[in-house]
N, C-alpha and C positions, 0 to 999 in steps of 0.2 A: 685718605684711606680711613675706614671706620676704626675707632679705637680698639674694638675687640679683636679685629683681625691683626692689626699692628702689634697688639699685646701678645697674641698667640705666636706670631713670628719671633718676637723678642724672647719669649719664655722658652722656646724650643732649645735654646743654647744652654739652658740651666737644668740642674738636676732636681733642685728643691726650691720652693717659693715660700717665703714667710709674709703673711699679711699683717701689717701693723697699722692699717688704715683706721679712720675714725668716722666713716660715713657709709650709709647703706649702698648707694650707687657704686662706689668703688669696690665694695665687697662682692657685689654681684659680678662686676666686670672681671675682677681678678679670679674669682672662682670659675666663671664661665671659660675664661681663657686657659686656665690650668686644666680644666676638664677636657677641652678640645686638644690641648697640647700634650695631654697625658702626664702631667706633672703633679706630684703631691703638694698639697697646700697646708702649711702649718699656720693656723689662724688663731690669733689671740685678741682679746678686747678687754677694756676696763671702763667702768662708769661708777661714779660715786664710791661705794664701799665694795663693789663686786667686780670679779673678773671671770672670764671664760677662756677655755683653750680646747681646741680639737684639731684633728688632721682630716682634711677633705681629700677626695679623689685618690685614695690610697688602698690598694689591694681589694678593689671591688667595693669600697665604701662609698657613701653618698657624697655628693657635692653640696655646696651651699644652697643651690636652687632646689635640690631634692627635698631639703628640709623646709625651705621657705619658697615655694613656687610663686607666691604672690607677695610682693613687698607690703609691709604694714602701712597704714595711712600715715602720711608725713607728719600730721599733727600729733601722732602718738609716739614719734621717735624722738629721743633725747640724746644729744651728743655731749661730749665733755664741756664744750663751750657753754652750753645751756645748763647742764645739770651738775657740772663739776666732777672731780675725781680726787680721791685721797692719793696724795703723791706717791706713796710707796706701792700702791696696787699695780700701776703699770710696770714698776720695776720687778715686782714678784712675777707677774705674768710674762714679762719679757724674758726673765731668766728661765722660766719653765719652757717657754717657746724655743729659746736657744738650745735647751737640753734636748727637745724633740728633734730639732734640726740636726744636731750632732749625732743622735741615734740613727736617724735615717742615713746620714752621710757615711757612717761607719758600718752600715749593714745590720745594726741591732734593731730588733723589733721595737717600734715606738710604743709608748704607753697609752696614747690617746687617739689611735686610729679607730674610727667608728664609735668612739666614746668621747663625751664632753666633760671636761673638768670644770667644776663650778667652785669658785672661791668667794667666801664671805668674810671680808676683813673685820666686820663689826663683831661677828661671832667667833672669828678665828678658826673657821671650819672649811675643810675641803670635802667635796663629794663628787662622785662620778655618776654620769647618766649615760646609759647605753642608747646609742642612736639607732633609729630604724635604718634599714639597708637602702641601697640605691633604688630609686624609683624607675621602673621600666618605662614609664611615660614621661620621664623628665625631659624638658625641652632643651636641656644643655648636654647632659651625658647619656641620653637615650640614643637609639639608632638614628643616624641621619640628622644629627642635631647641629652640625657646624653652621649651616645656613640660617639657623634660627637664633643666633646670638648677635646678629647684626642690627642692633637697636640702640636708640639713644637712652643710656642708662639713667640719666637725670629725669628724662620724661617718663621712663618706665617706673621709677620710684617716686616721682612727684616731688623730689627734693634735690638740693644741690650737692654735688660731689665736693664738699668742703666741710671743714670742722669749725667754721665760723658760726656765730649765733644765727639761727634761722629767722626768717621773717615769714610768718604765716598770713594767709589771706583767706580767712574763714567768713568774714563779714563784708557787706557792701559799704560803700562810702557813707551812705545815709545812716548806717548803724554804728558809726564811729564819730569821734570828735578829736580835734587836735588839742594839744596842750594850751594853745592860745585861746581856743574856744572855751576850754574848761576854765581858764583864768578869767575870761570875761563873764562866764556863768557865776563864778565866785564873786566877782566885783559887783555884779548886778543883784546879788543876794537871792538867787533863784533857789527855792527849797529843793533839796535833793539829798541822797545818801551816797557817799563815796565808799565803795566796797573794795578793800585791798585783798586780793586773792593769793598773795605770795605765802610761802611757808613762814612759820614763826621766826626761824633764824634770820630770814631776810628782813622781816618787819622789825626785829630787834636792832638791826643795823641802822635803818632809817625808815621813816614813814611820814605821811602828811598827818598832822595832829588831829584833823577832823574826820579821818577815815575810820571805817568799821572793818575789823579784820575777820574775814570768813575765808579760810584757805580753800583753794580749788579742790584739793583732795577731799574735803568734806562735802563740797557740792557734788563731786563726781561719785561719792558714796551712795547717792540716791536719797538723801534726807534734806534736800534744799528747802522744801516747804517748811519743815520743822525749824530749820535754822533761821529762815527769814521770819517766821512767826514768832520765834523766841526773841530775836533781836528787835522786831517791831514792837513787841509787847513791853519791852523795857525802855523804849524810846520815849522822850518827852514830847515829841511831835510826830505822831504817826503819819501825818500827811506827807512828810518828807519821803516816805517810802513809796510814793507814787512815781517818783523819778529816781532811777538807780543808775549810777555811773560806776563802772568797774575799772580798776587799775591794777597793773602788775609791774614787773621790772621793765620789760621791753615791748609789751603789747601783744604777746602771743597767748599766754595763759588767760589773759583778760577776755580774749575772743572766745576761748573755750567756755569760760564762765558765762558769757553773754548767751551763747547757744543754749546752755542748760537753763538759764533764767527765762529765756524766751519760751522754751517749752513749758515751763512752769506757768507763765502768764497765759499761754494759749489754753492751758488746762483749767483756767478760771480761778487761779489762786491770787486773790487780791490784785486786781488789774493794775499794772504798772508799765512804764516804759523803761527800756534799758539800753544803754550804749556803753562802749568802752573808750578808753583814751589811747589813741594810736601812739606808739613809741614809748608808752608807759612812763615810769618815774625817771628813767634816764633821759627821756626827751624833756621832761619837766626841768631836770637839772641843767640841761644844755641850753634850753630856750627861754625858761622863765626865771629860775632861781639858781644862779651859779654857785650859791653856798650850799645847796642841797647835796648830800654825799653821793658820790658815784662809787659803785663797787662791781 
């Protein structure tokens, strides 16, 4: 039996549903099922320093798919396993979520129906955002929508219904190298530049001493040419910059960086080749250097 239909059947015996999931496919599934079953959905989420809370499918308000009819590209989605979360933020959002459930259960008007609460723990600030109403053409809560939720949610979202660290596949095998291949490249003394694209806080934990730090966030900001030009200008051996190797923690962000650098090379900026290291520094620690810190 399709998950969505079995979920609808299960939810019909309950009055209120609380979504505490940590991945996009599950959020779509729960919201779709609640919309079809006619149940309000109290949804909360937390990532890094931030939290969100709202109530879907309540008193003519939108469902999750009304707001997000098309899921985001999987490579742009960060879950807690990848991005981390400040421990107290889920607690704060969970308490507020429980508060809204109790209001609904006791017949009191909830505070966040058709409104999204945004919490920023770094600034210590709450703010409310008014949500747009239900979409008449929504494929879930629009007319005759029940037959249109029978889909594979993982395939629909292009990502796994899990809070585990994701593995992206943005590059072909020829555009990547294993940690063993990179170790051989080092042993052979092949001139190259190893670019570490992790955030500074992770580089401070551990890094390969010969790496050059250029955070992915800076490459994504659109000034990759300036960054490479500046680093190459201060390098003792500019020829090394003809071969770029990119590394991150797990081999996900490094693939994104390679895509950016490939476009740069195609545009004629100082022709170079670029690959990333599959599995990243954690694969290096596991297969090459057991003394290298894992985090």
